[in-house]
C-alpha positions as CSV (number, residue, x, y, z in Angstrom):
1,M,-25.0,-40.5,2.5
2,L,-24.1,-39.6,-0.9
3,V,-26.1,-36.9,-1.8
4,V,-24.5,-35.0,2.0
5,L,-20.6,-36.0,0.8
6,I,-21.4,-34.3,-2.9
7,I,-23.4,-31.3,-0.6
8,C,-20.0,-31.2,1.4
9,I,-17.6,-31.3,-2.0
10,L,-19.4,-28.6,-3.5
11,S,-19.6,-26.1,-0.7
12,I,-15.5,-26.9,0.1
13,L,-15.2,-25.7,-3.8
14,S,-17.7,-22.9,-3.7
15,M,-16.1,-21.5,-0.6
16,G,-12.6,-21.6,-2.1
17,R,-14.0,-19.5,-5.1
18,L,-15.6,-17.3,-2.8
19,N,-12.3,-16.3,-1.0
20,S,-10.1,-16.0,-4.4
21,S,-13.1,-13.5,-5.2
22,S,-13.1,-11.7,-2.1
23,R,-9.0,-11.3,-2.1
24,D,-9.8,-10.1,-5.9
25,K,-11.9,-7.5,-4.5
26,L,-10.0,-6.5,-1.5
27,N,-6.9,-5.7,-3.7
28,A,-9.3,-3.7,-6.5
29,H,-10.1,-1.9,-3.6
30,C,-6.6,-1.3,-2.3
31,Q,-5.3,-0.3,-5.7
32,K,-8.1,2.0,-5.9
33,N,-6.5,3.5,-2.6
34,L,-3.2,3.6,-3.9
35,Q,-4.8,5.9,-6.4
36,M,-6.5,7.9,-5.0
37,M,-3.4,8.7,-2.8
38,Y,-1.5,9.2,-5.7
39,L,-4.1,12.2,-6.9
40,S,-3.8,13.9,-3.7
41,L,0.1,13.8,-4.0
42,S,0.2,15.1,-7.1
43,I,-2.2,17.8,-6.5
44,Y,-0.1,18.6,-3.7
45,A,3.3,18.2,-5.9
46,N,1.7,20.2,-8.1
47,D,1.8,23.3,-5.4
48,Y,5.6,22.4,-4.4
49,K,7.2,22.1,-7.4
50,G,7.4,18.9,-8.4
51,H,8.0,18.0,-4.8
52,F,5.8,15.4,-2.7
53,P,5.7,15.6,1.1
54,V,8.6,15.7,3.5
55,V,9.5,15.8,7.1
56,K,12.9,16.4,8.1
57,D,14.1,13.0,10.4
58,A,10.1,11.3,9.7
59,T,10.7,7.7,10.5
60,T,6.4,6.4,9.5
61,S,4.6,7.5,6.6
62,E,2.0,8.9,8.6
63,Q,4.5,11.7,9.2
64,P,4.6,13.4,5.8
65,L,1.4,11.1,4.3
66,S,-0.6,13.5,7.4
67,I,0.4,16.6,5.6
68,L,-2.4,16.3,2.7
69,V,-5.0,16.0,5.4
70,P,-7.4,18.3,5.0
71,R,-6.0,20.6,2.3
72,Y,-5.1,18.2,-0.4
73,T,-7.9,15.5,1.0
74,T,-10.5,15.1,3.4
75,V,-11.0,11.6,2.6
76,T,-8.3,9.3,4.8
77,E,-10.3,6.2,4.1
78,M,-7.8,5.7,1.3
79,F,-4.7,5.5,3.5
80,I,-5.9,1.9,5.5
81,C,-5.4,-0.6,3.2
82,P,-9.2,-2.4,3.4
83,A,-7.5,-6.0,3.6
84,S,-5.2,-5.2,6.9
85,S,-6.8,-5.1,10.2
86,D,-6.1,-1.0,10.7
87,R,-8.3,1.0,12.2
88,S,-10.3,3.7,10.5
89,L,-9.0,7.1,10.7
90,P,-11.0,10.0,11.6
91,E,-12.5,12.0,8.5
92,G,-10.7,15.3,7.8
93,E,-8.2,15.0,10.8
94,S,-4.4,14.5,10.8
95,F,-2.9,11.0,11.3
96,A,0.0,11.7,11.9
97,R,-0.2,10.2,15.7
98,R,-2.1,7.3,14.0
99,R,-1.4,4.3,12.3
100,I,-2.5,4.1,8.5
101,S,-1.3,0.9,6.1
102,Y,0.8,2.3,3.4
103,A,4.6,2.6,2.6
104,Y,6.0,6.0,1.4
105,Y,8.8,6.6,0.0
106,M,9.9,9.8,0.9
107,G,12.1,12.2,-1.3
108,V,11.0,11.1,-4.9
109,T,9.7,13.8,-7.0
110,T,7.9,14.4,-10.0
111,N,11.1,14.2,-12.3
112,D,12.4,10.8,-11.2
113,V,11.8,8.4,-13.7
114,P,7.8,7.2,-14.4
115,E,8.5,3.4,-13.1
116,T,9.7,4.5,-9.8
117,V,7.6,3.5,-7.0
118,I,6.0,6.0,-4.3
119,L,3.4,3.7,-1.7
120,S,3.0,0.3,-1.5
121,D,1.5,-1.9,1.2
122,R,3.3,-2.1,4.0
123,Q,7.1,-3.8,3.3
124,A,8.8,-6.3,5.0
125,D,11.4,-3.7,5.5
126,T,12.9,-0.6,4.3
127,S,15.6,-1.4,2.4
128,P,15.8,-1.6,-1.1
129,K,15.1,-4.5,-2.5
130,R,16.1,-6.6,-6.0
131,M,13.8,-8.0,-7.8
132,G,13.6,-12.3,-6.1
133,Q,13.8,-10.2,-3.0
134,Q,11.8,-10.9,-0.1
135,L,9.0,-7.6,-0.3
136,F,6.0,-8.9,1.4
137,S,5.4,-11.0,4.9
138,P,7.1,-14.5,3.7
139,K,4.1,-15.7,6.2
140,G,1.3,-13.9,6.7
141,N,2.2,-12.3,9.8
142,K,3.6,-8.6,11.2
143,P,5.1,-6.5,9.2
144,A,4.0,-6.1,6.0
145,N,1.2,-8.6,6.2
146,N,-1.8,-6.0,4.5
147,H,-3.0,-8.7,2.8
148,G,-1.3,-11.7,4.6
149,Q,0.5,-14.3,2.6
150,Y,-1.1,-12.9,-0.8
151,G,1.6,-10.2,-1.1
152,G,0.7,-6.3,-1.8
153,N,0.4,-3.9,-4.0
154,Y,2.1,-1.0,-5.5
155,I,1.9,2.6,-7.3
156,T,4.5,4.4,-9.6
157,L,5.0,8.2,-10.4
158,N,3.1,7.0,-14.0
159,G,-0.1,6.4,-11.3
160,E,-0.1,2.8,-12.5
161,T,-0.7,0.2,-9.6
162,A,0.6,-3.0,-9.6
163,S,0.3,-6.4,-7.1
164,S,3.4,-8.2,-6.4
165,S,3.6,-12.0,-4.7
166,L,5.6,-12.0,-1.3
167,I,8.6,-11.7,-3.5
168,A,9.9,-8.9,-5.6
169,K,8.8,-9.4,-9.4
170,R,10.3,-6.0,-10.1
171,D,13.3,-3.8,-8.3
172,F,11.9,-1.4,-6.0
173,L,15.3,0.7,-5.7
174,F,15.8,4.3,-4.7
175,D,18.1,6.8,-4.6
176,T,20.1,8.0,-1.7
177,N,17.9,10.7,-1.0
178,V,15.1,8.9,-0.7
179,V,13.9,6.9,2.2
180,L,11.4,4.0,2.1
181,L,8.9,4.9,5.3
182,N,7.0,1.9,6.7
183,P,4.0,2.6,8.7
184,R,3.9,2.1,12.6
């Protein structure tokens, strides 16, 4: 009986480590996706004098980001967070009418401050956020739940990715000419 109890305890402990390890892998894959999108956005901005995709009256991030396909990338896998339940996208096809996982700060240009956020996991809402405000889902439910109750990731103009808990660890502010677009 004691041996069975010890085996059960060890199993539970190893499952906790495995879940943490799985989360870390998903988090790293998500950050890689953000870096790949950033690269496509940078190539686009190079062609458009420092401007990233803008779609007049866009209401979701799918609209401007789908402009990148197929000219600036044919890989659509990067637009789906591996920790989300969002469906995969067909490669090399526009996804303007489909759903992606990431929020986009439309209106940011390469002339903005290098620490300006340009992409992130789906956010709790589309308002600017100060450090200490809710950034991602408080309980791991929709919206803003790409990583459940474990926060999310973002990338800045200087190409640096970072993770944040549910509460913003830094300011996520933007000018009036910038619109934060969440995905559908």
